[in-house]
C-alpha positions as CSV (number, residue, x, y, z in Angstrom):
1,X,0.0,0.0,0.0
2,X,2.8,2.4,0.9
3,X,4.5,1.6,-2.5
4,X,1.3,2.3,-4.3
5,X,0.8,5.7,-2.5
6,X,4.4,6.6,-3.2
7,X,4.2,5.7,-6.9
8,X,0.9,7.7,-7.1
9,X,2.5,10.7,-5.5
10,X,5.5,10.6,-7.8
11,X,3.2,10.2,-10.9
12,X,1.0,13.1,-9.9
13,X,4.1,15.3,-9.2
14,X,5.6,14.3,-12.5
15,X,2.5,15.1,-14.4
16,X,2.2,18.5,-12.7
17,X,5.8,19.3,-13.5
18,X,5.5,18.1,-17.0
19,X,2.4,20.3,-17.6
20,X,4.3,23.3,-16.2
21,X,7.1,22.6,-18.6
22,X,4.7,22.6,-21.6
23,X,3.0,25.7,-20.4
24,X,6.1,27.8,-20.9
25,X,6.0,30.5,-23.5
26,X,8.0,29.0,-26.3
27,X,7.2,29.0,-30.0
28,X,7.8,26.5,-32.8
29,X,10.0,27.5,-35.7
30,X,7.1,28.3,-38.0
31,X,5.3,30.3,-35.3
32,X,8.2,32.7,-35.5
33,X,7.9,33.1,-39.3
34,X,10.8,30.7,-40.1
35,X,10.0,28.3,-42.9
36,X,12.8,25.7,-43.6
37,X,12.5,24.0,-47.0
38,X,10.1,24.4,-49.8
39,X,7.4,21.8,-49.2
40,X,4.2,22.6,-47.3
41,X,3.6,21.0,-43.9
42,X,0.6,18.9,-42.9
43,X,-2.2,20.5,-40.8
44,X,-0.4,19.9,-37.5
45,X,3.2,20.0,-38.8
46,X,3.7,16.8,-36.8
47,X,4.3,13.1,-37.3
48,X,0.6,12.6,-36.4
49,X,-0.3,14.2,-39.7
50,X,0.3,10.7,-41.1
51,X,-3.2,9.2,-40.6
52,X,-3.3,6.6,-37.7
53,X,0.0,7.6,-36.1
54,X,-0.2,8.3,-32.4
55,X,2.4,9.7,-29.9
56,X,2.4,9.4,-26.1
57,X,4.8,10.7,-23.4
58,X,5.6,9.8,-19.8
59,X,7.7,12.6,-18.2
60,X,9.6,11.9,-15.0
61,X,10.9,14.9,-13.1
62,X,11.6,14.0,-9.5
63,X,13.5,15.9,-6.9
64,X,16.8,17.5,-8.1
65,X,18.3,14.6,-10.1
66,X,15.6,12.8,-12.1
67,X,15.1,14.3,-15.6
68,X,14.0,11.6,-18.0
69,X,11.0,9.8,-19.5
70,X,9.5,7.6,-22.2
71,X,8.1,8.6,-25.6
72,X,5.9,6.0,-27.5
73,X,5.1,6.1,-31.2
74,X,2.3,3.9,-32.5
75,X,1.8,3.4,-36.3
76,X,-1.9,2.6,-35.8
77,X,-4.3,2.0,-33.0
78,X,-4.8,-1.7,-33.7
79,X,-2.9,-4.8,-32.6
80,X,0.5,-4.1,-34.1
81,X,1.7,-7.7,-33.6
82,X,-1.1,-9.0,-35.7
83,X,-1.4,-6.1,-38.2
84,X,2.2,-5.3,-38.9
85,X,3.6,-2.4,-40.9
86,X,6.6,-2.4,-43.2
87,X,9.6,-0.8,-41.6
88,X,13.3,-0.3,-42.0
89,X,16.2,1.1,-39.9
90,X,19.3,3.1,-40.8
91,X,22.3,3.4,-38.6
92,X,24.2,6.6,-39.2
93,X,26.6,6.0,-36.4
94,X,26.3,2.9,-34.3
95,X,27.4,4.2,-30.9
96,X,24.1,3.3,-29.2
97,X,22.0,0.6,-27.6
98,X,19.2,0.2,-30.0
99,X,17.0,-2.9,-29.4
100,X,15.0,-4.9,-31.9
101,X,16.7,-3.4,-34.9
102,X,18.2,-6.6,-36.4
103,X,14.8,-8.3,-36.7
104,X,13.4,-5.2,-38.5
105,X,16.4,-5.3,-40.9
106,X,15.8,-9.0,-41.5
107,X,12.0,-9.2,-41.8
108,X,11.3,-5.6,-42.9
109,X,8.3,-5.1,-40.6
110,X,7.4,-3.6,-37.2
111,X,5.3,-5.6,-34.7
112,X,5.3,-3.3,-31.6
113,X,5.1,0.3,-30.7
114,X,8.4,2.2,-30.8
115,X,9.6,3.4,-27.5
116,X,12.3,6.0,-26.9
117,X,14.0,6.5,-23.5
118,X,17.5,7.0,-21.9
119,X,20.5,4.7,-22.4
120,X,20.3,2.7,-19.2
121,X,16.5,2.4,-19.1
122,X,16.3,0.9,-22.6
123,X,16.1,-2.6,-21.2
124,X,13.3,-1.8,-18.8
125,X,11.5,0.0,-21.7
126,X,11.8,-3.1,-23.9
127,X,10.4,-5.2,-21.1
128,X,7.4,-2.8,-20.9
129,X,6.8,-2.9,-24.7
130,X,7.0,-6.6,-24.8
131,X,4.7,-7.0,-21.8
132,X,2.2,-4.6,-23.4
133,X,2.1,-6.5,-26.6
134,X,1.9,-9.9,-25.0
135,X,-1.2,-8.8,-23.0
136,X,-3.1,-7.5,-26.0
137,X,-6.3,-9.5,-26.8
138,X,-5.5,-12.0,-29.5
139,X,-1.9,-12.5,-28.5
140,X,-2.5,-15.1,-25.8
141,X,-0.4,-17.7,-27.6
142,X,2.4,-15.4,-28.7
143,X,5.8,-16.8,-27.6
144,X,8.2,-14.3,-29.2
145,X,7.9,-10.5,-29.6
146,X,10.4,-8.0,-31.0
147,X,10.2,-4.7,-28.9
148,X,11.8,-1.8,-30.8
149,X,13.4,0.7,-28.4
150,X,15.8,3.6,-29.0
151,X,17.8,5.7,-26.6
152,X,19.9,8.8,-26.1
153,X,22.1,9.5,-23.0
154,X,20.5,12.1,-20.7
155,X,23.1,11.5,-18.0
156,X,24.3,15.0,-17.6
157,X,20.9,16.4,-16.3
158,X,19.5,13.1,-15.2
159,X,20.8,10.6,-12.6
160,X,20.8,7.9,-15.3
161,X,22.2,5.2,-13.1
162,X,19.1,5.1,-11.0
163,X,17.2,3.6,-14.0
164,X,13.8,4.9,-12.7
165,X,11.9,4.1,-15.9
166,X,9.8,1.0,-15.3
167,X,7.1,-1.0,-17.1
168,X,4.3,1.2,-15.7
169,X,6.0,4.3,-17.3
170,X,6.0,2.5,-20.7
171,X,2.4,1.5,-20.3
172,X,1.5,5.1,-19.5
173,X,3.3,6.4,-22.6
174,X,1.7,3.9,-24.9
175,X,-1.8,4.1,-23.4
176,X,-1.8,7.9,-23.4
177,X,-0.7,8.0,-27.1
178,X,-3.1,9.9,-29.3
179,X,-3.3,11.6,-32.7
180,X,-3.4,15.4,-32.8
181,X,-0.8,17.9,-31.6
182,X,2.4,16.5,-30.2
183,X,4.0,17.9,-27.0
184,X,7.6,19.0,-27.7
185,X,10.7,20.1,-25.9
186,X,11.3,18.8,-22.3
187,X,8.8,16.0,-22.4
188,X,9.0,12.2,-22.5
189,X,12.3,10.8,-23.7
190,X,13.5,14.4,-24.4
191,X,13.1,15.6,-20.8
192,X,16.8,15.6,-19.9
193,X,18.5,15.8,-23.3
194,X,20.8,18.4,-24.8
195,X,21.6,19.2,-28.4
196,X,24.0,21.4,-30.4
197,X,25.1,23.3,-27.2
198,X,21.5,24.0,-25.9
199,X,18.6,22.2,-24.3
200,X,17.3,19.6,-26.6
201,X,14.2,17.4,-26.5
202,X,11.4,16.0,-28.5
203,X,10.5,17.7,-31.8
204,X,8.3,16.9,-34.7
205,X,7.4,18.1,-38.2
206,X,5.7,16.9,-41.4
207,X,5.6,17.5,-45.1
208,X,2.8,17.1,-47.6
209,X,3.4,16.2,-51.2
210,X,1.4,18.0,-53.9
211,X,-1.4,16.0,-55.5
212,X,0.5,15.5,-58.7
213,X,3.2,13.7,-56.7
214,X,0.8,11.5,-54.9
215,X,-0.4,13.8,-52.1
216,X,1.5,11.6,-49.5
217,X,2.5,12.8,-46.1
218,X,5.9,12.2,-44.4
219,X,6.1,12.9,-40.6
220,X,9.1,12.9,-38.4
221,X,9.7,12.8,-34.7
222,X,13.1,13.3,-33.1
223,X,14.8,12.8,-29.7
224,X,17.6,15.3,-30.0
225,X,20.7,14.9,-27.9
226,X,23.7,15.4,-30.2
227,X,26.4,18.0,-30.8
228,X,27.8,20.1,-33.7
229,X,27.6,23.6,-34.9
230,X,24.0,24.9,-35.0
231,X,22.6,26.1,-38.3
232,X,19.1,27.5,-38.6
233,X,17.6,28.0,-42.0
234,X,21.1,28.3,-43.4
235,X,22.4,30.8,-40.9
236,X,25.4,30.0,-38.7
237,X,23.7,30.5,-35.4
238,X,26.1,28.4,-33.3
239,X,29.1,30.3,-34.7
240,X,27.4,33.7,-34.1
241,X,26.5,32.8,-30.5
242,X,30.0,31.4,-29.9
243,X,28.4,28.2,-28.6
244,X,29.4,25.2,-30.7
245,X,31.8,22.3,-30.9
246,X,35.4,23.4,-30.5
247,X,34.5,27.0,-29.7
248,X,36.2,28.7,-26.8
249,X,33.0,28.6,-24.7
250,X,32.5,24.9,-25.3
251,X,36.2,24.0,-24.8
252,X,36.1,25.6,-21.4
253,X,32.8,23.8,-20.7
254,X,34.2,20.5,-21.7
255,X,37.2,20.9,-19.4
256,X,35.0,21.7,-16.5
257,X,32.7,18.6,-17.2
258,X,35.7,16.4,-17.5
259,X,37.0,17.4,-14.1
260,X,33.6,16.8,-12.6
261,X,33.2,13.4,-14.2
262,X,36.6,12.0,-13.3
263,X,37.3,11.2,-16.9
264,X,40.6,12.1,-18.5
265,X,40.7,15.1,-20.8
266,X,38.6,16.2,-23.7
267,X,40.4,14.1,-26.2
268,X,41.9,11.4,-24.0
269,X,41.4,7.7,-24.6
270,X,38.9,7.4,-21.7
271,X,37.2,10.7,-22.0
272,X,34.2,11.9,-23.9
273,X,33.5,15.3,-25.4
274,X,30.2,16.0,-23.7
275,X,29.2,18.7,-26.0
276,X,29.5,16.8,-29.3
277,X,28.9,13.2,-28.3
278,X,25.4,12.2,-27.6
279,X,22.8,10.7,-29.8
280,X,19.7,11.3,-31.9
281,X,16.7,9.1,-32.6
282,X,14.7,9.8,-35.7
283,X,11.3,8.2,-36.4
284,X,9.9,8.7,-39.9
285,X,6.3,7.8,-40.8
286,X,4.6,7.9,-44.2
287,X,1.3,6.9,-45.7
288,X,3.0,6.3,-49.0
289,X,2.7,2.6,-50.1
290,X,6.4,1.6,-49.8
291,X,8.0,-1.5,-48.3
292,X,11.1,-2.0,-46.3
293,X,13.6,-1.5,-49.2
294,X,12.4,2.0,-50.1
295,X,11.7,2.7,-46.4
296,X,15.4,2.2,-45.8
297,X,16.2,4.6,-48.6
298,X,13.8,7.1,-47.0
299,X,15.5,6.6,-43.6
300,X,18.9,7.4,-45.2
301,X,17.6,10.7,-46.5
302,X,16.3,11.7,-43.1
303,X,19.8,11.5,-41.8
304,X,20.7,14.4,-44.1
305,X,18.4,16.5,-41.9
306,X,21.0,16.2,-39.1
307,X,23.6,17.7,-41.3
308,X,21.4,20.6,-42.3
309,X,21.2,21.7,-38.6
310,X,24.9,21.3,-38.1
311,X,25.3,17.8,-36.7
312,X,28.1,15.6,-38.1
313,X,27.7,12.2,-36.4
314,X,30.6,12.4,-34.0
315,X,32.5,9.4,-32.7
316,X,30.3,8.9,-29.6
317,X,27.0,9.9,-31.1
318,X,24.4,7.1,-31.7
319,X,22.5,8.3,-34.7
320,X,19.5,6.0,-35.8
321,X,16.5,6.3,-38.0
322,X,13.4,4.1,-38.0
323,X,11.0,4.5,-40.9
324,X,7.6,2.8,-41.4
325,X,4.6,3.0,-43.7
326,X,1.0,3.0,-42.6
327,X,-0.6,2.3,-46.0
328,X,-3.1,-0.6,-45.8
329,X,-1.9,-2.2,-49.0
330,X,1.6,-2.9,-47.7
331,X,0.8,-4.2,-44.2
332,X,1.1,-7.8,-43.1
333,X,-2.0,-8.9,-41.3
334,X,-1.3,-12.3,-39.7
335,X,-5.0,-13.1,-39.5
336,X,-5.6,-12.6,-43.2
337,X,-2.3,-13.5,-44.9
338,X,-1.6,-16.8,-46.5
339,X,1.7,-18.2,-47.7
340,X,1.7,-15.4,-50.4
341,X,0.8,-11.8,-50.5
342,X,0.1,-9.3,-53.3
343,X,1.5,-5.9,-52.7
344,X,1.1,-2.7,-54.7
345,X,3.9,-0.2,-54.0
346,X,5.4,2.9,-55.4
347,X,8.0,2.7,-58.2
348,X,11.6,3.8,-57.4
349,X,11.1,6.8,-59.7
350,X,8.3,8.1,-57.4
351,X,10.6,8.3,-54.4
352,X,12.4,11.5,-54.9
353,X,9.7,13.8,-53.5
354,X,9.4,11.6,-50.4
355,X,13.2,11.9,-50.0
356,X,13.0,15.7,-50.0
357,X,10.1,15.5,-47.5
358,X,12.1,13.4,-45.1
359,X,15.1,15.7,-45.2
360,X,13.0,18.9,-44.6
361,X,10.8,17.3,-41.9
362,X,13.8,16.0,-40.0
363,X,15.5,19.4,-40.2
364,X,12.5,21.2,-38.8
365,X,11.7,18.5,-36.2
366,X,15.2,19.0,-34.7
367,X,14.8,22.8,-34.8
368,X,11.4,22.5,-33.1
369,X,13.0,20.3,-30.4
370,X,15.4,23.2,-29.6
371,X,13.0,26.1,-30.0
372,X,10.4,24.4,-27.7
373,X,12.8,23.2,-25.0
374,X,13.1,25.2,-21.8
375,X,16.2,25.8,-19.7
376,X,16.5,23.0,-17.2
377,X,18.3,22.4,-14.0
378,X,19.2,18.8,-13.1
379,X,21.5,16.6,-11.1
380,X,24.3,18.2,-9.0
381,X,22.8,21.6,-9.8
382,X,23.8,21.5,-13.4
383,X,21.9,23.8,-15.7
384,X,21.4,23.5,-19.5
385,X,20.4,26.8,-21.0
386,X,17.7,26.8,-23.7
387,X,18.2,28.3,-27.2
388,X,18.1,32.2,-26.8
389,X,15.2,32.8,-29.3
390,X,15.5,36.6,-29.5
391,X,19.2,36.4,-30.3
392,X,18.6,33.7,-32.9
393,X,15.9,35.8,-34.6
394,X,18.3,38.7,-34.7
395,X,21.0,36.5,-36.3
396,X,18.5,35.1,-38.9
397,X,17.4,38.6,-39.8
398,X,21.0,39.7,-40.3
399,X,21.6,36.8,-42.7
400,X,18.3,37.1,-44.4
401,X,17.3,33.6,-43.2
402,X,14.2,34.7,-41.2
403,X,11.7,33.6,-43.8
C-alpha cells in the first residue's frame, strides 16, 4: 500500500511538473515566421499528420536529479503484432544501444510500438513494450515478440544510473498515445537531453506532397541529444553565438565537465567530449505505399536533416533512423495473410519527392526540439540553457534567413 501511494504521488508530481514545462512561453519554428525547406507541412506539422499515427509521453521529473522519461510512437491503434507495418532502420553512427533493430532489418516489418528513453533504461523499456504486446487480446499464444526501443544518453541532467523508468511508465506512454498535436521540448524521452550546445528534447514536423506527386505525407519525430555547430535555415547560429563544438566557450565547458566526471581530458582515450557526443533518434512515418527496401532509402535521407542543422555524427553519437509506412496495401495482417501476398507499392522513380520531404521534416523537427525546449536544472545543480530565441531571430534577420 505504501509503495502504491508513493508511486501515485510521484506520478502526480511528474504530471504537474510536465504540464508546467509545456505551459512555458516557447514558439515553434514556423510560429516565428521561419520556414525551412520548400514543401508545405501537414495541418499539424507533426508526425501525427500521417493518418493513424499516435504519440504518447511519460515525463519523469523527481527531486533535483531525475530528468528523464519515455516517448511512444504507434503506427496505428490496432494490434501491431497481428497487423504489422513495413519498416526499416538506418544506422548513421552505431554508438548506441538500439534494441530490436536486427529483426526489423531481417524481416522488414514492425510488430510493436516504438519506445524512446534513456540509455540505461532501454532494457526496462523493452520489457514494458513486450509486456504490453503480450497482453493484448489475440496475443495469448504469442511466444516471441520484438520490442523496438531507441535511446539517447541524458546522464548530464538526469541521474541515469538510478534507472527509474519502469514497465508502468512504458504503459503510461503507450496508453496515453493519441493523434493530434504532439508535445515537444522537455517531455518524455526528451526531458533531460541536450543538443547542439543548448537544451534539446522531442521535436516533430511533417511535409505534404502535392497531389501530382501522390499527395502523400511524411512525418518525423526526433529525440535530439547530439552535438555540432547549430545552423538555422542556413544561418550559422552556433558560430554567431559562440556556442558550438570546438568553440572557446565549449572547450572551457568540456574541461569543467571532464574534471567533474573523473574522466581524462577532452580528447583522452577514456574521455568523452560531452558537447558533441550524444545521440539522436529519428522516427519517420509515411502513408505512401512503400515497403522496407524503399523505407530504408527514405531513412537514409532523413539522416541528411541532421547535417542541415549542423550535426556531423561524431564518434560517440548514436544516430539512428526508424522508418515505417502505414498504408493498408503494404501491411502484413497475420489473421488474413496466407503463404503469399500481393502488394502494390510505389516505383523507385516516385521516391524523390518523399526523400526531400524526409530531409526537410527532419531538419524542422530538430529545430522544433530546440526552440520548444526550456532551460532545465538537473542533477548536481547542473543547468542546461535553452536556445536564446531573441538572439537567434536577430541573427536570422542579419543573414536574411528569417523567412
